[in-house]
Residue frames as qw, qx, qy, qz and C-alpha x, y, z in Angstrom:
[[0.195, 0.301, -0.386, 0.850, 110.74, -73.84, -28.00],
 [0.399, -0.595, -0.698, 0.010, 108.53, -74.02, -24.78],
 [0.018, -0.489, 0.138, -0.861, 107.28, -70.79, -23.09],
 [0.349, -0.414, -0.758, 0.363, 106.27, -70.75, -19.36],
 [0.134, -0.653, -0.171, -0.726, 103.81, -68.09, -18.44],
 [0.078, -0.235, 0.602, -0.759, 103.42, -66.79, -14.91],
 [0.030, -0.343, -0.917, 0.201, 100.72, -68.52, -12.77],
 [0.197, 0.553, 0.398, -0.705, 98.52, -65.35, -12.62],
 [0.315, 0.425, -0.409, -0.744, 98.65, -64.75, -16.39],
 [0.167, 0.002, -0.945, -0.281, 97.85, -68.35, -17.08],
 [0.072, 0.422, 0.810, -0.400, 94.83, -68.18, -14.75],
 [0.287, 0.573, 0.098, -0.761, 93.55, -65.12, -16.58],
 [0.238, 0.305, -0.704, -0.596, 94.10, -66.84, -19.86],
 [0.076, -0.191, -0.979, -0.001, 92.08, -69.88, -18.72],
 [0.150, 0.517, 0.570, -0.621, 89.38, -67.64, -17.39],
 [0.288, 0.516, -0.214, -0.778, 89.14, -65.72, -20.63],
 [0.263, 0.177, -0.831, -0.457, 88.96, -68.99, -22.59],
 [0.093, -0.298, -0.936, 0.160, 86.33, -70.57, -20.32],
 [0.199, -0.435, -0.275, -0.834, 82.91, -68.76, -20.93],
 [0.610, -0.556, -0.552, -0.118, 81.46, -70.27, -17.73],
 [0.525, -0.149, -0.399, 0.737, 83.90, -68.32, -15.54],
 [0.059, -0.122, 0.037, -0.990, 81.87, -65.03, -15.90],
 [0.507, -0.419, -0.494, -0.568, 78.54, -66.55, -15.15],
 [0.099, -0.178, 0.715, -0.669, 76.92, -66.64, -11.73],
 [0.449, -0.384, -0.748, -0.303, 74.01, -68.51, -10.19],
 [0.406, -0.531, 0.215, -0.712, 71.77, -67.42, -7.31],
 [0.198, 0.078, -0.920, 0.330, 72.03, -69.57, -4.21],
 [0.473, -0.465, -0.589, -0.462, 68.61, -70.85, -3.24],
 [0.593, -0.507, -0.561, 0.278, 69.38, -70.60, 0.40],
 [0.320, -0.553, -0.184, 0.747, 71.02, -67.26, 0.92],
 [0.415, 0.839, 0.352, -0.003, 69.93, -65.67, -2.39],
 [0.216, -0.771, 0.354, 0.483, 73.45, -64.37, -3.09],
 [0.742, 0.629, -0.192, -0.128, 75.00, -64.43, -6.59],
 [0.683, -0.462, 0.535, 0.186, 77.71, -67.15, -6.68],
 [0.254, 0.555, -0.642, -0.464, 80.04, -67.97, -9.50],
 [0.892, 0.101, -0.178, -0.403, 78.76, -70.96, -11.31],
 [0.645, 0.309, -0.677, 0.172, 81.94, -72.97, -10.83],
 [0.119, 0.201, -0.760, 0.607, 81.54, -72.73, -7.04],
 [0.552, -0.292, -0.057, -0.779, 77.77, -72.91, -6.67],
 [0.839, -0.221, -0.482, -0.122, 77.56, -76.52, -5.48],
 [0.553, -0.004, -0.565, 0.612, 80.33, -76.20, -2.93],
 [0.104, -0.254, 0.217, -0.937, 78.90, -72.91, -1.72],
 [0.660, -0.315, -0.206, -0.650, 75.37, -74.24, -1.35],
 [0.774, -0.138, -0.598, 0.154, 76.64, -77.32, 0.62],
 [0.384, -0.020, -0.498, 0.777, 78.48, -75.10, 3.13],
 [0.187, -0.245, 0.009, -0.951, 75.69, -72.42, 3.18],
 [0.706, -0.322, -0.381, -0.502, 72.78, -74.67, 3.88],
 [0.767, -0.178, -0.568, 0.241, 74.64, -76.61, 6.52],
 [0.488, -0.183, -0.403, 0.752, 76.07, -73.68, 8.56],
 [0.045, -0.012, 0.054, -0.997, 73.96, -70.58, 7.89],
 [0.023, 0.593, 0.798, -0.102, 70.31, -69.64, 8.65],
 [0.021, 0.472, 0.247, 0.846, 68.27, -66.73, 7.39],
 [0.046, 0.247, 0.589, -0.768, 66.77, -64.55, 10.20],
 [0.081, 0.589, 0.776, 0.209, 63.03, -64.43, 9.70],
 [0.133, -0.852, -0.330, 0.384, 62.86, -60.89, 10.96],
 [0.026, -0.828, 0.248, 0.502, 65.71, -58.99, 9.31],
 [0.844, 0.535, -0.025, -0.033, 66.69, -61.52, 6.51],
 [0.065, 0.770, -0.634, -0.003, 70.34, -61.55, 7.51],
 [0.872, 0.093, -0.478, 0.055, 72.30, -64.80, 7.20],
 [0.361, -0.683, 0.545, -0.327, 73.65, -65.73, 10.64],
 [0.193, 0.271, -0.934, 0.132, 75.50, -68.84, 11.87],
 [0.657, -0.354, -0.580, -0.326, 72.98, -71.59, 12.90],
 [0.614, -0.290, -0.582, 0.448, 74.64, -71.88, 16.26],
 [0.150, -0.152, -0.250, 0.944, 74.34, -68.09, 16.94],
 [0.149, -0.474, -0.589, -0.637, 70.76, -67.79, 15.71],
 [0.461, -0.688, -0.554, 0.079, 69.15, -67.59, 19.13],
 [0.443, -0.472, -0.151, 0.748, 71.73, -65.14, 20.36],
 [0.131, 0.153, 0.386, 0.900, 71.20, -63.05, 17.25],
 [0.292, -0.624, -0.587, -0.425, 67.41, -62.89, 18.08],
 [0.508, -0.683, -0.433, 0.297, 67.83, -62.05, 21.75],
 [0.406, -0.350, 0.042, 0.843, 70.44, -59.27, 21.10],
 [0.106, -0.008, 0.435, 0.894, 68.60, -57.81, 18.11],
 [0.359, -0.279, -0.598, -0.660, 64.94, -58.59, 17.90],
 [0.354, -0.428, -0.812, 0.177, 63.59, -59.79, 21.20],
 [0.205, -0.834, -0.292, -0.421, 61.10, -57.40, 22.86],
 [0.418, 0.113, -0.463, 0.774, 62.54, -55.07, 25.41],
 [0.353, -0.724, -0.566, 0.178, 61.04, -53.39, 28.55],
 [0.122, 0.759, -0.046, 0.637, 60.93, -49.66, 29.09],
 [0.480, -0.034, -0.618, 0.621, 62.70, -48.95, 32.31],
 [0.117, -0.110, 0.227, -0.961, 60.37, -46.05, 33.13],
 [0.646, -0.011, 0.097, -0.757, 56.89, -47.46, 32.50],
 [0.470, -0.111, 0.869, -0.108, 57.60, -51.20, 32.10],
 [0.756, 0.514, 0.114, -0.389, 55.82, -51.35, 28.62],
 [0.618, -0.190, 0.662, 0.378, 57.28, -53.91, 26.19],
 [0.537, 0.782, 0.004, -0.316, 58.09, -53.18, 22.65],
 [0.848, 0.421, 0.013, 0.322, 60.38, -53.94, 19.75],
 [0.623, -0.429, 0.002, 0.654, 64.00, -52.75, 20.45],
 [0.356, 0.280, 0.340, 0.824, 63.99, -50.50, 17.45],
 [0.212, -0.746, -0.391, -0.497, 61.05, -48.50, 18.91],
 [0.596, -0.532, -0.429, 0.422, 62.60, -48.06, 22.37],
 [0.360, -0.076, -0.007, 0.930, 64.53, -44.76, 21.69],
 [0.166, -0.373, -0.394, -0.823, 61.52, -43.11, 20.23],
 [0.562, -0.581, -0.571, -0.139, 59.25, -44.32, 23.00],
 [0.595, -0.434, -0.364, 0.570, 61.52, -42.96, 25.67],
 [0.275, -0.017, 0.089, 0.957, 62.20, -39.68, 23.99],
 [0.224, -0.113, -0.294, -0.923, 58.58, -38.80, 22.87],
 [0.602, -0.288, -0.530, -0.523, 55.86, -41.26, 24.03],
 [0.489, -0.170, -0.772, 0.370, 56.66, -42.67, 27.49],
 [0.381, -0.782, -0.346, -0.351, 54.07, -41.31, 30.00],
 [0.685, -0.676, -0.091, 0.257, 56.79, -41.34, 32.68],
 [0.612, 0.345, 0.005, 0.712, 59.46, -39.60, 30.76],
 [0.292, -0.645, -0.306, 0.637, 60.60, -36.37, 32.59],
 [0.291, 0.656, 0.323, 0.617, 59.50, -33.15, 30.93],
 [0.204, -0.221, -0.341, 0.891, 59.60, -29.47, 32.22],
 [0.116, 0.757, 0.571, -0.296, 56.79, -27.08, 32.70],
 [0.432, 0.583, 0.274, 0.630, 56.47, -24.33, 30.07],
 [0.176, -0.883, -0.134, -0.415, 55.90, -21.75, 32.81],
 [0.501, -0.799, 0.306, -0.132, 58.04, -22.60, 35.76],
 [0.522, 0.554, -0.647, 0.038, 60.46, -25.18, 34.23],
 [0.564, -0.400, 0.630, -0.353, 59.77, -27.58, 36.97],
 [0.311, 0.252, -0.874, -0.277, 60.66, -31.18, 36.06],
 [0.638, -0.023, 0.558, -0.531, 57.91, -33.75, 36.31],
 [0.399, 0.117, 0.878, 0.237, 56.55, -36.92, 34.56],
 [0.108, -0.081, -0.532, -0.836, 54.78, -36.32, 31.32],
 [0.265, -0.452, -0.842, -0.126, 51.64, -37.90, 32.63],
 [0.273, -0.672, -0.500, 0.473, 51.29, -35.16, 35.14],
 [0.301, -0.041, 0.160, 0.939, 52.26, -32.25, 32.93],
 [0.135, -0.544, -0.504, -0.657, 48.69, -31.10, 31.70],
 [0.476, -0.744, -0.469, -0.001, 47.23, -30.89, 35.11],
 [0.534, -0.442, -0.125, 0.710, 50.24, -29.06, 36.46],
 [0.239, 0.111, 0.308, 0.914, 50.21, -26.44, 33.60],
 [0.194, -0.679, -0.600, -0.375, 46.44, -25.85, 34.03],
 [0.501, -0.785, -0.294, 0.217, 47.22, -24.50, 37.49],
 [0.554, -0.361, 0.119, 0.741, 50.67, -23.02, 36.86],
 [0.269, 0.325, 0.426, 0.800, 49.66, -21.15, 33.72],
 [0.225, -0.818, -0.437, -0.297, 46.93, -19.25, 35.66],
 [0.523, -0.570, -0.185, 0.606, 49.49, -17.75, 38.04],
 [0.289, 0.926, 0.158, 0.185, 50.14, -14.05, 37.27],
 [0.612, -0.220, -0.025, 0.759, 53.31, -11.88, 37.12],
 [0.032, 0.873, 0.129, -0.470, 53.59, -8.10, 37.03],
 [0.625, 0.515, 0.221, 0.544, 54.63, -6.66, 33.66],
 [0.428, -0.527, -0.121, 0.724, 57.11, -3.98, 34.56],
 [0.194, 0.132, 0.383, 0.894, 56.36, -2.05, 31.31],
 [0.275, -0.448, -0.386, -0.758, 52.65, -1.56, 31.68],
 [0.164, -0.208, 0.609, -0.748, 52.19, -2.31, 35.37],
 [0.780, -0.061, -0.146, -0.606, 49.66, -5.02, 34.75],
 [0.512, -0.287, 0.792, -0.168, 49.34, -8.49, 36.15],
 [0.628, 0.370, -0.478, -0.491, 49.48, -11.04, 33.29],
 [0.937, -0.146, 0.291, -0.124, 48.63, -14.72, 33.42],
 [0.385, -0.508, 0.674, 0.373, 51.77, -16.80, 32.65],
 [0.570, 0.344, 0.727, 0.166, 49.80, -18.64, 29.86],
 [0.386, 0.863, 0.305, 0.113, 49.28, -15.26, 28.15],
 [0.332, -0.772, 0.199, 0.504, 52.75, -13.70, 28.82],
 [0.481, -0.014, 0.584, 0.654, 54.21, -14.51, 25.38],
 [0.206, 0.672, 0.575, 0.419, 51.31, -12.83, 23.57],
 [0.231, -0.925, -0.256, 0.161, 51.31, -9.98, 25.89],
 [0.507, -0.493, 0.287, 0.647, 55.02, -9.34, 25.40],
 [0.396, 0.256, 0.558, 0.683, 54.32, -8.91, 21.67],
 [0.021, 0.733, 0.515, 0.443, 51.45, -6.53, 22.08],
 [0.441, -0.713, -0.311, 0.447, 52.47, -4.64, 25.18],
 [0.348, 0.790, 0.102, 0.494, 53.02, -0.91, 24.34],
 [0.488, 0.026, -0.394, 0.778, 54.67, -0.06, 27.76],
 [0.234, -0.494, -0.022, -0.837, 51.83, 2.40, 28.80],
 [0.039, 0.002, -0.825, 0.563, 51.06, 1.91, 32.47],
 [0.261, -0.491, -0.788, -0.264, 47.47, 0.68, 33.12],
 [0.227, -0.349, 0.165, -0.894, 45.02, 3.16, 34.69],
 [0.027, 0.187, 0.912, -0.364, 43.18, 1.87, 37.69],
 [0.155, -0.527, -0.613, -0.568, 39.44, 1.91, 36.85],
 [0.259, -0.461, 0.124, -0.840, 37.27, 4.43, 38.62],
 [0.780, -0.400, -0.284, -0.387, 35.15, 1.75, 40.33],
 [0.801, -0.090, -0.427, 0.409, 38.19, 0.14, 41.94],
 [0.266, 0.276, -0.322, 0.866, 39.44, 3.59, 43.20],
 [0.468, -0.449, -0.016, -0.761, 36.01, 4.33, 44.81],
 [0.875, -0.309, -0.357, -0.103, 35.77, 0.98, 46.42],
 [0.666, 0.107, -0.414, 0.611, 39.19, 1.61, 47.94],
 [0.100, -0.404, 0.147, -0.897, 38.08, 5.04, 49.31],
 [0.712, -0.418, -0.174, -0.536, 35.01, 3.45, 50.87],
 [0.855, -0.155, -0.437, 0.234, 37.04, 0.65, 52.59],
 [0.419, 0.182, -0.359, 0.814, 39.45, 3.37, 54.00],
 [0.306, -0.437, 0.038, -0.845, 36.58, 5.35, 55.37],
 [0.827, -0.404, -0.233, -0.313, 35.03, 2.38, 57.24],
 [0.697, 0.077, -0.561, 0.440, 38.36, 1.47, 58.90],
 [0.523, -0.813, -0.235, 0.104, 38.39, 2.45, 62.69],
 [0.184, 0.878, -0.321, 0.303, 40.82, 5.18, 63.58],
 [0.661, 0.128, -0.605, 0.426, 44.01, 3.94, 65.33],
 [0.577, -0.717, -0.364, 0.144, 44.04, 4.27, 69.11],
 [0.048, 0.943, -0.190, 0.269, 45.75, 7.38, 70.49],
 [0.626, 0.233, -0.590, 0.454, 49.30, 6.82, 71.95],
 [0.621, -0.700, -0.348, 0.048, 49.31, 6.62, 75.68],
 [0.015, -0.914, 0.278, -0.296, 51.15, 9.35, 77.56],
 [0.609, 0.312, -0.632, 0.366, 54.49, 8.23, 78.92],
 [0.143, -0.364, 0.543, -0.743, 53.85, 9.79, 82.27],
 [0.828, -0.153, 0.005, -0.539, 50.58, 7.72, 82.59],
 [0.903, 0.119, -0.411, -0.024, 52.45, 4.62, 82.05],
 [0.354, 0.339, -0.609, 0.623, 55.16, 5.50, 84.67],
 [0.409, -0.341, 0.324, -0.782, 52.47, 6.25, 87.12],
 [0.919, -0.080, -0.121, -0.366, 50.81, 2.88, 86.70],
 [0.757, 0.238, -0.550, 0.259, 54.11, 1.12, 86.97],
 [0.051, 0.394, -0.560, 0.727, 55.00, 3.01, 90.27],
 [0.708, -0.235, 0.150, -0.649, 51.48, 2.00, 91.75],
 [0.939, 0.026, -0.315, -0.135, 51.94, -1.57, 90.89],
 [0.542, 0.328, -0.579, 0.513, 55.50, -1.65, 92.50],
 [0.204, -0.343, 0.498, -0.770, 54.17, -0.09, 95.66],
 [0.839, -0.159, -0.012, -0.520, 51.36, -2.46, 95.92],
 [0.863, 0.146, -0.462, 0.140, 53.70, -5.45, 95.64],
 [0.276, 0.358, -0.598, 0.662, 55.91, -3.91, 98.43],
 [0.496, -0.342, 0.246, -0.759, 52.97, -3.43, 100.70],
 [0.918, -0.083, -0.195, -0.336, 51.80, -6.90, 100.24],
 [0.719, 0.233, -0.565, 0.330, 55.26, -8.37, 100.91],
 [0.025, -0.413, 0.457, -0.787, 55.60, -6.09, 103.98],
 [0.701, -0.281, 0.116, -0.644, 52.28, -7.34, 105.46],
 [0.936, 0.024, -0.348, -0.046, 53.27, -11.04, 105.04],
 [0.511, 0.315, -0.541, 0.589, 56.61, -10.36, 106.95],
 [0.239, -0.394, 0.377, -0.803, 54.83, -8.50, 109.78],
 [0.851, -0.241, -0.025, -0.466, 52.46, -11.42, 110.35],
 [0.863, 0.124, -0.462, 0.162, 55.24, -14.00, 110.58],
 [0.201, 0.494, -0.502, 0.681, 57.11, -11.98, 113.31],
 [0.598, -0.370, 0.337, -0.626, 54.41, -12.36, 116.10],
 [0.961, 0.019, -0.193, -0.196, 54.40, -16.10, 115.39],
 [0.665, 0.348, -0.506, 0.425, 58.02, -16.46, 115.97],
 [0.100, -0.463, 0.484, -0.736, 57.93, -14.48, 119.28],
 [0.784, -0.298, 0.186, -0.512, 55.06, -16.63, 120.69],
 [0.908, 0.193, -0.370, 0.038, 57.12, -19.74, 119.78],
 [0.392, 0.431, -0.554, 0.595, 59.87, -18.53, 121.99]]
């Protein structure tokens, strides 16, 4: 009596009976573990069609090796400062290191290139704002520390400043007295009368000239 086993079962039986079916060899080209029964065929195909990238070690098709380098490893240029670098460093450069990346001032939140930030903040941080709790003018660079320590007590004006203000007020000239309204009206009336007399004299001089011409 002859028994026929299914193809899958027969293959498993042959694999179990062949001790070489479970062994693998390392391909000298791609350094992958390949079943020993296929190593020769694999190596012939692998060495002919694949190439190991010298930068990342990936196996890429030989015909696409240049494209792989250009798209993955070729140096790129920062669009802000034109510095060239490896593509994997571009994101970090633009986010934290590029001198022309846009940052904001800590005091006025004005956007400007990072290369100009220090000089801007040296000036901006020395501006002052009035603290409405203690009525003192505080530099912007000291505002955070002041808000922690401010007790809300209004500042007393020093005695020397009060005396200086009194001296300046004493040296100011008094304001001119207001002119009497009647005086202004009198001057206006005199001016109008003078203009009328002047115009009348001109008209009187022209009449004799006209009569002589006739």
